[in-house]
DODO-983241 format. One line per 10 residues: number of its first residue (from 1); their letters; for each residue y, z negated, x negated of C-alpha. Coordinates in pm, whole numbers, plus 50000, padded with zeros to 5 digits. Example, Ala and Ser with C-alpha at 12.3 -4.5 7.8 and 13.67 -1.06 7.14 Angstrom:
1	AS	49550 49220 48770; 49894 49286 48633
This chain:
1	MEITEHENQP	51686 52294 50628; 51788 52008 50859; 51668 51685 50702; 51932 51439 50664; 51982 51056 50675; 52026 50942 51047; 52360 50782 51056; 52459 50829 51428; 52454 50465 51513; 52608 50473 51873
11	EEARQIANLL	52358 50749 51961; 52069 50529 51819; 52190 50242 52020; 52196 50440 52331; 51852 50558 52289; 51714 50214 52235; 51900 50101 52552; 51726 50373 52743; 51403 50299 52617; 51426 49918 52691
21	DGLPADGLDH	51496 49998 53051; 51147 50133 53082; 50980 49852 52929; 50868 49506 53103; 51127 49262 52994; 50876 49005 52913; 50652 49215 52695; 50617 49227 52319; 50728 49593 52287; 51067 49504 52455
31	KILQNLGDRV	51116 49208 52239; 51038 49428 51922; 51272 49720 52040; 51545 49472 52145; 51558 49290 51810; 51422 49540 51559; 51505 49879 51724; 51663 50047 51413; 51353 49997 51204; 51056 50035 51450
41	ILKPLTRWNE	50868 50349 51601; 50635 50395 51891; 50326 50443 51677; 50138 50697 51902; 50421 50947 51867; 50304 51033 51505; 49946 51132 51603; 50031 51426 51816; 49901 51697 51574; 49569 51661 51392
51	AYKEFPRYVM	49678 51943 51149; 49916 51681 50957; 49631 51463 50828; 49715 51556 50461; 50060 51387 50506; 50092 51010 50444; 50166 50821 50746; 50507 50720 50614; 50613 51063 50573; 50524 51168 50941
61	EYLVSRYVQA	50692 50840 51070; 51013 50922 50890; 51016 51272 51050; 50928 51136 51387; 51199 50863 51362; 51449 51134 51291; 51376 51387 51545; 51152 51267 51822; 51269 51063 52107; 51012 50846 52282
71	DDPVAGQAKI	51134 50932 52634; 51107 51318 52555; 50899 51379 52251; 50807 51736 52288; 51133 51916 52155; 51132 51685 51849; 50780 51746 51772; 50826 52130 51789; 51111 52088 51543; 50888 51893 51294
81	DRILTEHYAE	50626 52167 51354; 50881 52428 51260; 51020 52238 50944; 50654 52185 50814; 50556 52537 50884; 50850 52678 50702; 50887 52446 50396; 50559 52265 50334; 50277 52441 50120; 49982 52292 49979
91	SAKKELIKSR	49916 52335 49601; 49674 52627 49666; 49965 52823 49743; 50167 52744 49426; 50174 53103 49298; 50327 53214 49630; 50582 52946 49628; 50697 53022 49273; 50729 53389 49364; 50949 53309 49654
101	IKEKGQYTLL	51177 53080 49439; 51202 53352 49179; 51276 53625 49408; 51527 53437 49646; 51687 53244 49347; 51636 52918 49543; 51401 52758 49789; 51389 52439 50004; 51043 52275 49951; 50893 51972 50136
111	GQFSVRLDQS	50670 51777 49920; 50629 51499 49667; 50743 51475 49308; 50780 51230 49021; 50980 51225 48703; 50896 51119 48347; 51077 51101 48019; 50954 51332 47739; 51057 51139 47439; 50963 51412 47191
121	RDHYWADVPA	51225 51656 47361; 51463 51377 47466; 51437 51533 47822; 51354 51439 48175; 51083 51646 48341; 50996 51668 48720; 50624 51698 48810; 50603 51905 49149; 50228 51930 49262; 50333 52228 49503
131	LGDNTVRVAP	50432 52438 49208; 50156 52308 48989; 50425 52231 48726; 50495 51924 48547; 50789 52070 48331; 51031 52111 48604; 51412 52034 48510; 51579 51789 48743; 51956 51747 48801; 52133 51443 48648
141	KILEQYGDVL	52254 51321 48991; 51919 51307 49139; 51814 51057 48857; 52135 50857 48907; 52055 50808 49281; 51658 50791 49282; 51559 50731 48924; 51401 50400 48988; 51154 50542 49253; 51096 50885 49080
151	LTSGAWGTLE	51017 50733 48734; 50774 50480 48890; 50586 50561 49216; 50744 50925 49291; 50857 51004 49641; 50824 51270 49917; 51113 51458 50034; 51296 51791 50043; 51366 51953 49722; 51611 52230 49656
161	IEYDGTYEIK	51477 52429 49367; 51654 52694 49176; 51514 52972 48938; 51684 53021 48599; 51486 53266 48379; 51738 53206 48090; 51679 52847 48025; 51454 52783 47730; 51367 52518 47488; 51246 52616 47124
171	GKKFPFYVRG	51155 52965 47250; 50957 52861 47571; 51110 52923 47914; 51156 52650 48184; 51291 52844 48487; 51240 52578 48767; 51517 52341 48848; 51530 52058 49101; 51901 52082 49211; 51900 51860 49507
181	FTPLQYTRLD	51673 51588 49660; 51663 51425 50004; 51405 51147 50019; 51184 51101 50330; 51229 50716 50328; 51399 50446 50494; 51722 50346 50315; 51883 50068 50514; 51702 49809 50377; 51783 49437 50370
191	VDDFIAKRPL	51496 49181 50317; 51703 48890 50388; 51774 49040 50741; 51394 49118 50768; 51327 48745 50706; 51608 48636 50946; 51439 48808 51230; 51099 48637 51178; 51212 48318 51392; 51279 48556 51694
201	FSDAEWVDLL	50897 48577 51731; 50625 48330 51799; 50335 48318 51539; 50115 48519 51766; 50383 48796 51848; 50462 48824 51464; 50082 48878 51387; 50055 49133 51670; 50376 49310 51538; 50224 49339 51181
211	IQSIGFNPTK	49896 49473 51325; 50064 49732 51524; 50268 49816 51231; 49963 49915 51022; 49845 50136 51314; 49612 49922 51516; 49611 49785 51867; 49624 49402 51848; 49494 49365 52200; 49164 49494 52082
221	FDHRVKMLML	49089 49232 51827; 49047 48840 51814; 49253 48637 51584; 48987 48624 51321; 48966 49001 51290; 49360 49007 51295; 49382 48756 51005; 49125 48964 50808; 49336 49275 50864; 49636 49097 50735
231	LRLVPFVEAN	49435 48976 50422; 49405 49345 50331; 49786 49344 50308; 49802 49069 50047; 49769 49291 49746; 50077 49476 49847; 50287 49154 49855; 50123 48954 49582; 50132 49093 49236; 49823 49101 49011
241	YNLIELGPRE	49603 49024 49309; 49215 49110 49300; 49040 49158 49616; 48697 49302 49720; 48592 49424 50059; 48246 49539 50136; 48133 49630 50487; 48026 49905 50720; 48177 50248 50724; 48475 50336 50951
251	TGKTYTFRNT	48643 50001 50961; 48980 50109 50846; 48975 50014 50476; 49066 50360 50326; 49301 50410 50627; 49492 50078 50552; 49527 50137 50172; 49602 50510 50177; 49875 50474 50454; 50064 50167 50415
261	SNRAFVVSGG	50269 50235 50093; 50337 50510 49847; 50302 50240 49591; 49933 50230 49649; 49681 50467 49467; 49332 50541 49610; 49055 50633 49349; 48797 50816 49571; 48463 50789 49372; 48426 51030 49080
271	KATPATLFYN	48532 50912 48724; 48775 50651 48640; 48895 50696 48292; 49101 50479 48068; 49347 50762 48059; 49403 50775 48433; 49399 50402 48488; 49574 50268 48192; 49731 50498 47927; 49678 50857 47829
281	KGTRKLGVIG	49723 50858 47437; 49756 51236 47434; 50037 51268 47667; 50186 50913 47598; 50186 50847 47969; 50107 50527 48164; 49826 50535 48399; 49817 50449 48762; 49765 50074 48696; 50079 50074 48493
291	LKHLVFFDEV	50284 50263 48751; 50159 50149 49105; 50168 49824 49285; 49794 49858 49398; 49506 50077 49294; 49204 50086 49571; 48879 50197 49444; 48727 50358 49744; 48364 50397 49762; 48328 50192 49436
301	ANTSFDDGEA	47951 50241 49442; 47998 50606 49365; 48287 50543 49102; 48162 50590 48727; 48374 50439 48464; 48419 50673 48186; 48347 50515 47844; 48138 50254 48038; 48165 49904 47871; 48514 49981 47718
311	SISVLKDYMQ	48676 50076 48040; 48521 49754 48229; 48629 49546 47934; 48997 49665 47975; 48992 49615 48327; 48842 49272 48310; 49102 49172 48068; 49382 49324 48279; 49256 49134 48599; 49288 48804 48417
321	TGKFSRGDQE	49597 48848 48220; 49803 49123 48356; 49810 49295 48036; 49602 49584 47878; 49596 49736 47524; 49552 50103 47433; 49528 50171 47059; 49803 49953 46887; 50012 49922 47204; 49999 49648 47463
331	FSAQCSIVLG	50123 49684 47809; 50194 49440 48097; 50147 49544 48467; 50172 49388 48807; 49921 49628 48984; 49681 49456 49207; 49323 49570 49203; 49109 49618 49508; 48745 49724 49525; 48614 49882 49849
341	GNIDTNLEAK	48284 49995 49951; 47995 50001 50193; 47723 49736 50256; 47438 49775 50494; 47522 49553 50796; 47362 49438 51106; 47641 49544 51333; 47518 49335 51633; 47510 49001 51407; 47805 49099 51207
351	QPEGRYRHLF	47604 49008 50887; 47495 49203 50594; 47136 49311 50600; 46903 49029 50463; 46752 49247 50171; 47043 49193 49925; 46979 48933 49664; 47360 48888 49634; 47660 49047 49799; 47769 49208 49476
361	EPLPEELQDP	47460 49413 49479; 47617 49744 49615; 47851 49749 49327; 47787 49964 49024; 47558 49808 48771; 47847 49786 48515; 48062 49585 48757; 47798 49326 48838; 47910 49131 48545; 47975 48767 48620
371	AFLDRIHAYL	48283 48761 48413; 48434 49042 48571; 48352 48926 48923; 48492 48574 48858; 48818 48752 48823; 48818 48839 49195; 49059 48624 49398; 48899 48700 49730; 48587 48854 49897; 48694 48992 50241
381	PGWEMPKIRP	48368 49003 50465; 48405 49351 50569; 48093 49307 50787; 48301 49121 51026; 48540 49420 51097; 48488 49632 51386; 48454 50007 51370; 48808 50176 51428; 48790 50422 51697; 49099 50622 51849
391	ENYATGYGFL	49122 50389 52137; 49178 50108 51872; 49492 50268 51739; 49827 50114 51801; 49988 50204 52149; 50315 50003 52104; 50597 49972 51871; 50570 49852 51505; 50780 49885 51191; 50837 50222 51016
401	TDYLAEIFAE	50557 50240 50758; 50802 50322 50488; 51043 50037 50570; 50761 49778 50576; 50645 49909 50247; 50983 49855 50104; 50990 49493 50240; 50634 49442 50082; 50777 49550 49744; 51069 49309 49788
411	LRRRNFQTHV	50845 49022 49892; 50632 49075 49578; 50930 48957 49377; 50943 48626 49553; 50731 48334 49450; 50553 48155 49734; 50313 47970 49539; 50566 47710 49500; 50500 47649 49880; 50142 47607 49809
421	NAWVDMGAMT	50199 47365 49499; 50429 47148 49731; 50162 47115 50002; 49819 47132 49839; 49636 46901 49601; 49344 47101 49474; 49163 46812 49289; 48908 46891 49031; 48901 47268 49109; 48884 47492 48805
431	GRNQDAIKKT	49202 47664 48690; 49062 47998 48804; 48973 47881 49142; 49298 47725 49194; 49499 48039 49090; 49284 48247 49341; 49337 48023 49625; 49725 47981 49548; 49773 48377 49523; 49586 48423 49869
441	AAGLLKLLHP	49765 48145 50033; 50099 48273 49891; 50034 48631 50003; 49953 48522 50357; 50256 48292 50375; 50481 48589 50274; 50334 48790 50555; 50324 48531 50822; 50595 48284 50733; 50858 48469 50509
451	HRTPDDLTEQ	51130 48248 50651; 50981 47917 50547; 51069 47708 50242; 50830 47446 50102; 51040 47180 50274; 51036 47338 50638; 50684 47472 50626; 50457 47280 50871; 50105 47140 50841; 50009 47347 51132
461	EITPIVEIAV	50123 47668 50956; 49975 47584 50604; 49635 47455 50703; 49471 47771 50846; 49608 47960 50545; 49467 47750 50286; 49132 47739 50479; 49101 48102 50466; 49202 48128 50105; 48936 47880 50013
471	EMRKRTTDQL	48683 48058 50217; 48749 48400 50058; 48740 48251 49704; 48441 48026 49791; 48233 48350 49892; 48309 48498 49550; 48177 48190 49354; 47888 48148 49612; 47757 48482 49538; 47823 48438 49167
481	AKVLPTEFSQ	47588 48132 49204; 47318 48375 49288; 47380 48609 48992; 47426 48316 48737; 47313 47970 48897; 47363 47780 48586; 47743 47814 48586; 47851 47854 48957; 47610 47645 49163; 47820 47323 49151
491	VDYTYKLKKS	48160 47462 49216; 48390 47199 49385; 48654 47324 49657; 48763 46973 49762; 49126 46982 49834; 49394 46766 50049; 49730 46829 50189; 49992 46629 50020; 50224 46598 50314; 49950 46561 50582
501	G	50015 46311 50843
């Protein structure tokens, strides 16, 4: 199977030069390709085949970046078709795949897998969904190279799997063995280089580049909508960030959270149990909140929280402290929580229908707890977001999704609340309101001005960011005032810039 890391730098440079010749010299795509050519992709190239919807966008973009040339895409697309036809199988075909591995002795499989440590057996096991097996042995060299990602978020890639029917532990056979692994991910990552590229673009150009990178056409949206789209990205770059977005259907919520990073996990309705979210006492395995950077509760109105009040109580405590307890154990995590759902909207007026007593009403009743809702740092007005149609998809160049996801992961480790503290005096605001505004502002600063320090940040840059951060938190407490007016009706959001003027 021919999936290897691309290392032909001269050929890559030649292809970029050819593409530049075909672009207007004063256009944004020319500027993007000229300065970022080794980490961007022409976004429409990944949408040629509707049959690949089950693949995360970052997987398809990786394959396209390796095999498809923008000036002659057909041959590369055919090659990807062949690779996926021969080596990808959904979990429904797991018995067929296991049979092929047994009969041939080895098999190359394209899919995702993760690794866990089985303490009772002092053994590492791989979980390979395509085989329906979570006790697959894994080669030590794979753990040495990719252990950090496999033991946390897992990864997509090509797996060389062998069959050895003689291997057993305490009389039980474990015949499958992952001998080799090639990740489908960008490996030439340098966050400082990414930050160094930011001054090459104007503020408007950088915003448009980010919008194209998450799959949308920036020319179709006004600045306000673009900022709301970027607000969706704050949970990716700011740890322990709590966001809610309620709006009409088909505005790109699920698309964004499902496709931006493999470190995000989407809970699509159904039951959310303490075992899946936090910690499974039976298997002694952390849940998604302990493993992922972001958990998105899609269609949250249809989500039932198993164990009712207990689950909500643990989640509420986690959203405040970043810690959760299960039994006699306490865990810390940095996972951000995003609640997404629908609210009946007057599309022409871009406002929720007037029948709602408050704008948390579409949530499940158990979530309409003021103490829980007060943990939300920002309420994004999804009713302002336009319906996303095919003509609104990106047509130009944007960062490779996997590259941008890794950058976001690195930015998470950087503290930009120091920028906010240096610039903003929040007066008599409560500590919880200050924390919410600081986290929203810090996240937007990382996205829009990652190159700035507290000293060289400007008033023109910080002002609109603080304004939107205040607005998003104020919407939360304004709605809480309708739920519990005695506590939230007199919230003070007065602030001033320390360095203004």
